[in-house]
N, C-alpha and C positions, 0 to 999 in steps of 0.2 A: 623574640623570634621575628615578629612582624617588623620591628625596627631594623633588625639586621638585614632583612630582605629588601627594605626600602633603601637602606644605605648602599647595598650591593648593586641595585638596579642602575643601569647606565643612564647618565643624565644627558638630556638633549643639549646639543652644542649651542653656545650663545650666538644668537643672530643679532648683529648690530642693526640699529635703525637705518631706514633708507636715507641716503644723503639728501639734503635739502639744497635747492638752488640758491643763488645769491638773492638777497632780499628784493622782492618785486618781480622775480623771474620764476620760471618753472611752470608746473601744472596749474591750470585754472579750470574749475568745474563749471560747465555750462549751466545755464538756468533752466528751470522747468523740468528737471529729470524725474522720472518715475521712481518709486520706492525700490530699493534693492531686493532682488529675489535670487533664487538659485539658478534661474534659467535666463538671466539677462543676456548671455552671450552664446546661447545654445545654437544660434543660427550661423555662428562662425566656425571655421576650421579649428581643430584642437589647439594648434600653436597660437593662433590669433585670439582664441577664447581665453587661453591661459594668461597671455600678456595683458589683455583687456581687463580680466578679473583682477590681476595684480595692480595695474595702474588705477583701477577704479577705487581700490581701497587705500590708496596713498592720499595723504592730506594735500591741500592746496599749497603750492610752493615747493613741492617735491621735485627733485631733478629727474626728469624722465628723458634725458638725452640718450642717444644710442650707446655711448660709451659707458654711462652710469648704469643703464639697464643691463649691459653685458657683464658687469661685475657682480650683479646680484641674481641674475637669471641664467638658466642653463642653455643659453643660446648665444651664438656669436654676433658680432656687430652687423655682418651682412644679413643674417637671418632676421635680426631685430629691425634693421632698416626696412626690409621687405614687409615685415609684419606691421610696422607702424604705417607704411603706405597703404597696406590692405585695410587697416582700421580706418584710415582717412577715406578710402573709397566706400567703405561700408557706412559712413556717416557718423562714426564715433569720435572722430578726432579732426582737429584743424590746427594748423600752425600759422602764426601771424605775429603782429606787433600791436602794441597798445600804448596810447599816449597817456602817461601817468604824470600827475602833478603831486609833488610831495616835497616837504622840507624847503619850501620856497622856490623850487625849481621844477621845470617840466622836462621830461625825457621820454623817448620811445624805448619800450622794453619788449624783448622777444618772449612770447608765451606760447604754450601748447594747450589749447582748449580741448577738454575731454567731456564727452557726454555718454552716460550710461545708456541713455535712450538714443537709438539711431535717428539721425535727422537727415532730411534731404537738402539739396543745394539751396533751395529758396529759404529754408529756415536758417541756414548758416549765413546766408547773405543778409537776412534781417537781423541776425545776431550781431554781425559786425557793425551794422548801423545803429544798434541799440534800440530797435523798435520791435523786438519780439513780443507778441501778445502773451499775457499770462495764460497758463494752462487753465482750461475750463474744468472746474471741479464739478463732478456729478452731484446734484442735490440728492441727499439721502432721504430727507423728509420735506413734505410740502408745508406751506405756510399754515394750512388748515390743520394738519397733524400737530404742528408745534403749538398752535393755540390750544388745542384740546389737551395736549400733554401738560401744558402749563396751568391748566385749571386748578389742579390739586395744590399747587404752590400757594395760590392766593386764597383758594376756598377748599380746605381739606375735605369737606363733605362731598366734593365733586371730583375726587381723585379717580382717574380712569386708567385702566390697563392698556397695554399696547394694542391688544385685540379690539378693545372698545374704541380707541382712537382711530384705528383703521376702519372700523365699521361706520363711525360717525363722520369720517373725513369728507365723503361726498356732500353731506348736508352743509357743512361749513363752507366748502368750496362754492356751493351754490349761493350761500349768503354773500360771500365776498364778490361773486360775479354779479350780483344784483346791486352792488354799490354799498353794502353795509361796511362800516368801519369796525375795527377791532373793539373799540370802546362800546359801540352799539351791540355787538355780539356778546361781549362779556356781561353787559347790563341785562340783556335778555336771558342769559343763562344763570346768572348768580343773584338777581334781584328777587326778594321775597321768597326765599327757600323755605320749605317746610322743615320742621324739627321733630324728629330726625329725618334724614334722607336715607330711605331704605335701599334704593337701587339707583346709584348715580347715573349709570349709563342709560337706563330707561327714562329717567327724568330729563336728562340732556337731550335724548332723542325726541321726546315729546315736545319739549320747548323749541327745538330747532324746526320741527315740522309745523307746529301750531302758530309760531310767531315769525314764520318765514316772511321777509319783506316782499312787496310786490315786485314784479319784473320791471326793469327800466323801460320807460316809454321809448318807442322808436323815434329817432330824430326826425323832425319834419322834412319832407321832401322839398328841396329847394327847386323853384321854377327854373326852367331852362334859360340860360343867359343868351340873349340876342343882342348883338352889338354890331354896328356898322361904323367904320371909321371914315373920316373925310380927309381929302387932300388939304394940306395946310396952306396951299397957294390958291387953288381955284375952288375948293370946297366940294369937289366931286366925290361922291360916296364910293366905297370899295372895301374889299376885304383887306385884312392886315397884310396878307401875302402880296397883294397888288400895290401896296403903299409902303415900300421900303423907305425908311426915314421919314414917313408921313407925307410923301409926295407921290402923286400919280405919274404914270408913264409920260403923258403929253407934257406935263410940267418939267419932266426931266429931259425932254427933248427926244423922246422915243416916238417912232411912227406907229400909230395904232391902226391896224387894218379895219376898214369899214365893211360890215357885212353886206353881202350882195342884196339882201332883202331891203336894205335901207338906202341903197344907192340911187333909186328913182329911175326915171326914163330919160335916156339921152335926148338932147334938144332936137336933133335931126329926126327922131322917130316919133315926135309928138303927133304930127299930122297922120302918119300911118296908123298910129294907135287909136286916134279919134275915129278914123274911117272904120276900123275894126269894131269899135264900140257902136257906131251908128248902124253898121250892117247887122249887128246882133240885135238891134232894137226893131228892125223891120219885121212886121208880122209875116208868117209863112205864106199867107194867101197872096200878099203883094209880091213876095219873092217869086211865086209861081207865074205871075203875069208879066214879070220882068219890068215892072214900073218902078225902076230905081234909077237915080242919076249916077253919074260917075263918082260922085262923092258919097254915095250910099243913101241919098235922099230920094224919097218917093216923088214921082211926077204924076200929074193929073192930066 
């Protein structure tokens, strides 16, 4: 009865495999894509999402030209051309050529690069140059956690659970921060173990605390550097900014202004200045009697 029902059930029509492009041409998957999920193209309109999902599952080298896609998808060539352009604007697709060397010859081939993960223009520009950085993988376990988890492999008596490793992880992290090596850490934890070990986690915690290495000494404070450069021609000292090429301004032919305080007294004003000085030296009592000469000297 069951066999007759199975034989009577309609069979799905045979679906031929998607056509492949000529060797070296066709679809090429971009690097660094995220894992496939059911929501990869949820941000796209329905038609674009359907076409992107279909193209995403095709192998590299598949023919994804408009004419070929129109033969296997329920869309016309005009609709598919618009859809592929929309996928390109969304960052999933780029068309271009690639220089390929094979069979002793070099040639340019037309390719369509597809990325399940949408990319911006800067990423695609780097992709064409071949300098796209690898995707940063999120570290699931720290170095300290891995060391603790591996204890049981070499020393079965110190086998720890995941909860034990998580609780002891901060202590191991501090050991490593203080400059301890993995060998030093393992020696402190596994050397001279009691027989039997009744509680591995408690023993490891006790040793991590009691044998904690000292903190690293702070690096000595270096004295401030004081340097003065000299002109290579005249030996005049100066800052580096004032000695481009190691030569001072006057040696380069520049006019250096002289400060007013160092210019001195003009020759024509020496006598007047001396008279002012002499007048200032006359005692006030003589000034009151008017007993001074024309040059500021007192007269008797």
